[in-house]
N, C-alpha and C positions, 0 to 999 in steps of 0.2 A: 504493500499500500504506500509506504514512503517513496518507493522508486517512483511510482505514478504520480504522486503529488509533487516531487521534485521535477519529474518530467514536465508536468502541466505548467508549474511555476515558470521553468526555464522557456517553454514554448510561449507563455504570455509574455515574458521578458522581451524576447525576440520580436514579438508583434508590436509591443510597445514602443521598441527601439525604432522599428521600421515606420510606426506611425510618427514618431518624433521626427525622424529623419525627413519624412513627407511634409510634417507639419513646418518644420523650420527650414524649409529650402532657402538658401541665401538669396538676399536681394541685392541688387546693384543700383547705384544712383546714376540716372542719365539726364543730361542737361540738353534742352533743344533751344535752338536759337532761330527765330522767325528772321529772315533776310529778304531784301529786294536789292537786286542790282549788285549783289556781292556785299552789301552792307547791312548791318543790324537794323531791323525796324522796330521802332518805338511804338508797339501797340499791345494792347491787352486783347487776347483773342484765344478762342478754344484751340486746343493742339492735341492730337492723337497719337498714340504709339500703338502698333498693331503687329501682333505675330501670327503664326499659323494656328495658334491655340488660344490667344487671348487679346483683348483690346483694352486701353486706358485712355482716359481723356481728362485733361486738366486745363485750367486757363492760365495763360502767360501772365507774368508781371508786367509792369509798365514798359519794360525795355524788351518786351518781346521773348522773354526767356521762360520756357516751361520746365519745371523739375519733376521727374520720375523716379520711382523706386521699384524696380521689376526684376523678376527671376531672369536666368540666363535664357538667351534665345536669340533668334535672327528677327530683327525688327525693321518697320518702315516707319517714320514719322511723317505727319501731314498736317497741314493747317488751312482752314476755310473760314472766312469770315467776310462781312460786307461793311463797307463804309459809303454812306449816301447810296448812290446808284450804282457803285462800282464793288465788283466781287473780287476777292482776293484768294487765290487756291494755289496749292503747291505741295510738293512731298519731298522727301529726302530719298537718296539711294537706300538699299538695303544695308544695315550693319549688323554685326554680332555683337552681343552683350555676354561677357564671361569674365573670368578672373584677369584677363590681361586687357580688358577695355578700359580706355582712357577717360576715367569719368571726370577728369578736370577740364576737358575740352568739350564745347557744346556742339552738337550735330546741327549743321545747318539745314534749314528747310527754307529754300527759296520760293517765292510766291510770285504769281504773275496777276496782273490787274486785267480784268474785263468787264465790260458793261452789261446790265441786265437786258432783256429783251421784253416787248409787251406780250410777244408771241411764244408760249412755253408748251412743252409736252405735259398734259396734266395726267395722263394715265396711258399705260401701255399694257396691253393683254396679249402674249404670245405663247404661254406655256400650255394652254389647251385644257381639256377636263377629263375625268373618267367617262368612258362609255357606260351605257346602260348595264351591259354584262361584264365584258373584260377589255382591256386595253385602254388607250387614250385616244382623244380627237384633238387635232392640231390645227385644222383648218379652219377656225373661227377667230383669227386674229384681228385685233384692231388698235387704233390709236386715237386719243383725244387730244386735240390741240386747243388750247385755251388763250383768250385774251386777258392777260393779267393787269390790265390797265383800265383807268376810268374814262378812256376814250375808243371810238370805234377805230379797228384797224382794217386796212385793205389787204388781204392776205392772197390776191389773186395770183402774184408771182411767187408764193410760197411753193417750196420743194421738199420732198422727203427722200432722205438718203440712208443708207446702211453702213455703218462703220465696218472698216476691215480689220480683223477677219469676221466672217460671218457668223462663226461658232467658236466658242472659247476651246474646243478641243483641237481646232485646226492649228496649222503651223503659223508661227508669227514670222512675218517677213520684214518686220522692222524691229530690229534688236536696239536696245537702249545703249547709249554711249556711257562713259565713265560718270557723268553727272545724272545719269537716269533719265535721259530725254532722247526721244526718238528723232531721227533725221528729218521727218516730216514736220515735226514742230519748230525745228530750227529754222526750216525752209518756208515756214509761214503757211502750210496747208494741210488738210485733214484727208486721209484717204478714204474713198467711197468704193464700195465693191458691188458688182453685177449690175446696177442700173439706179437711176435717180428719177423719181416720179414728179409730175408737175399737174397743175389744172389745165384744162384745155383751154385754148386761146379763145378769147371773148367771154369766157365764163367769169363773172363777178363774184368774187368771195370776200364778202364785208362780214366781219365778226365784231358784233357789238360789245361794248364795255363788260367785263366779267362774265362773258359768255364763251361757247364752245362750238366747235365742230367735230363730229366723229367720223373717222375714215376707216372703213373695212379694208384690212390688208389682204385678207382671203376671204372668200365665201360671204357675200353680202346677201344672205338668206337668213331665215328664221331657223337656226341651227337646234332650237329646242324641240322641234317637231321629231326630229331623230334622236337627239341625246338631251335628257333632261337636265344634266348639269351644264350644258352648254349656254350659249348667249343668242339673243334675237339680234340679228344684224341686217333685218329687212327694212329697217327704218333709219339707218345711218344717212348722213349727209352727202357723203361721197364714198367712192370705192375704187381700190387699185385694180382695175381691170382693163387689160390691153393685150387681147391674143394675138394681135398683129406684131407685137414686139418679141413674141416667141414663148410667152408664158401660157402654157396650155395643159397643165395639169388638171384633169377634169374634176377631181375632188376639191381642189384648192380653188378653181376659178368656174363654178357653177355660173348660169346666167344670173346676173343680179335680179333682185326683187323688181318687179313692175313699178314699184312706188319710188324708185331711184331713178331720175331723168338719165337718159344717155349723155347728156351734157355734163353730168357729175362723174363720169368715169374718168380717173386720172390716166394720163399717157405716159409713156417711158420709151426709152431706147436702151436695149440690152448691150451693153458693152462687154459684160461678163459671159458666162455661158451657163446653160441649164434651162430647164423648162419651168423654174419655179424661183420666185424671189425668195431666197432660202434664208430670211431672217431666222436667227436661233430661237428655239422653242424656250429652252431654259437659260439661254445665254446671248440676248438680243443686245444689239448696238444700234441704236436709232437716233438720228438727228435731222433737225429742219432748218431751212436755209432760205434766202432770198438773194438771187445774184445781184451783185452791185453794178452801177453804171448801165442800167439797162441792157446787160448781157442776155442775149436770148439762149435760155438753157438748152432748147432743142438743137441748136447749132453747136454750142459749147460741148455737148457730150458726144458730138461726132468729129472734133477736132483732135487729132492724135497728141498734138503738143500739150494737151490737158490731161495726159495720162503718164503713170509710172508702170513700167512693165517689169515684174520680178521674176518672170518664168518664159515658158516657150507657148503658153497658150491662155486663153482668155480668163481662165480661172485666177490667174495672177496679175490680172490688168486692173489697176486702180486709178480712180478719177482724183485728181489733185485739186480737191475743193479750197479755195482761199478761206483761211481762218476767219477773216472779215465778214464772209457771207454767212457763217452759221450762228443761228439764233439760240439754239438749245440741243442738248444732247443727254442721253441717258445710256449708262454702261451696266450692264448685266452679264454675271458669269455664273456657271454652274459650279456648285460646290466641289465636284470631282475634279475640276480644273483650276479651282483657286489658287493652288500653290505656284502655279506658273502665270498668275495674273499679270498683265501689263495693261495700261490704258489704250484703248483704241483712239483716244481724242487727245489733242493738246490740251495742256492745262488751262488754257484760257477758255475753253469750251466746258470741260469737265475733269473733275479728279475724283477717284474712289469708285466704288462699284457696289452694287446690290448682288444678292445671290437669288437665282432663280430656281424654280422646280417645275418638273414636268407633269402634266395631268392634274395638277392639284387645283385647278380653277381660280389659282390666285391672279391678281393684277398687280402692277407696280404703280401706285397711286401716290399722288405728291402731296407733302405735308402742308398744312395750313400756316400762314404767317399770322400768328396770333395778334401781335402787336398792331400790325397793319389793318388786320380784318376787324379788329375791336374799334379801331380808330375812325372807321366809316360810320357817321352818325345815324345813317338810315338802318344799321344792322342792329339797333338797340331793341332788345326783346326778340330778336330772330334767330340769335346764334344757339345752336344745340350743342350742349356739351356732354361729357361722359362717353366719348367715342370708344366704342369697342370692337371695331371692325378689323382690326390689323390681324393679320395671320399668326403673329407672335407678338404676345404682349410686352415683351421685353424690347422690341424694336417697333413700337407704334408711333402714331403722330404725336409728338411731344406737346402739341397745341392743346390736345384733349377736345378739340372741336370736330363734331361731326359734319364734315363739309357737305355730303350729299343731303343730310337731313335738313341742315341750314339753308342750302340753296332751294330745297323744296318749300321751305317757308318763307321764301322771298330774300334772303340774305345774300349779299354779295361777297364773294370769297377772294381774298388775296392769298396766293400760294407762295411758299418758300421758293427763293431762286438765288441759291448761292454757287451755282455751277458744280455741286458736289453731291453726286447721285446718293450716297448714304444719308446725307443730311437733309436732302430735298424731298426723298421718296421713302415709302414703307411698303411692305407687301400686304396688300388687302386680301382677306381670305375669301370675299366674294366680289368679282367684277362689278363695277359700278352700275352697269347696264342691267343688272340683276337686282340692283338696289338691296 
């Protein structure tokens, strides 16, 4: 009996020691400095430190320095904030924290300034839903474009593009330099793959203040007739439908509902390859743009000088969209490929990324700018609080405002626009078209 007792005590001691070892994992001090043009930036702003297994957020002091105490690991630091109508976004190169880490030197996070836009991506739904029996349904994709301002906006020349690469599991053709920057960012353009869509000539697209248009990316029909979990896209405003361009997959491009005028079919020119505009299901990168100086997008996408060829076929032919044309972008990666994440967009357009899921029915929905929304006098008594529509309560809309319920009650919503996807969006467990 004594032997058993001593054995149990020894075993318990080992477990306690193991527990203590895990509990008292050593922490290392990390200092992060926000910079601009190579110089420290005197600003108090939120700073994040992210590894493959954890993330930490603090606010920097008045000198732009943020202090962390974290366990060993490989990290990337980032900063995202807004001053007036200007967004500032940036991230560091990856660095390793361990016993040899130089805790006396601050890790620089260079930020780039970019202006906000009246037109933003309010919601993107690409992951599909569960079928009634088994499997997933993917051809019910849509995007909501919103006028985030108090004035009507003419969106007639608005275009929709897909960031390269189309899916996060694909090869990256734009490796980063030692400063963590892709060559397209240095050269002032953003790569687009496959094709760019535009509204038909002569179609007037006016979006009133705090209003939206919905564009079906695939299948402008009522998908709920076949799949209960899907969405009804028969009443969308516009649809990406152009079989003459080469997009002919029948399940993705059925004839649009008769309620949608043929003049509301977006047109395109395929400079890539394939019979489907293959935006990722759980890893979409989508952006909106308006060409400057009255450039005709229909001619621009047919001019070889506007492309960067990274291979021997059209699958590696990317349009060089000037950064100044781009209004907004959202970057989504699958969790399986997150370890090789790199931004599809220059930092002036977007930093950071969301995680997407396949067949969940989730949409990527923009967070409410609480301060700006509450500042609208007409919203008094119309805002609905206690939002509980996020797919993950830990990554919900921090404003707590239920945007769709508030809109239904007559409120005008201003959405976050920091050009930082994880700060601007959350995963909504039910697409807004289903309410």
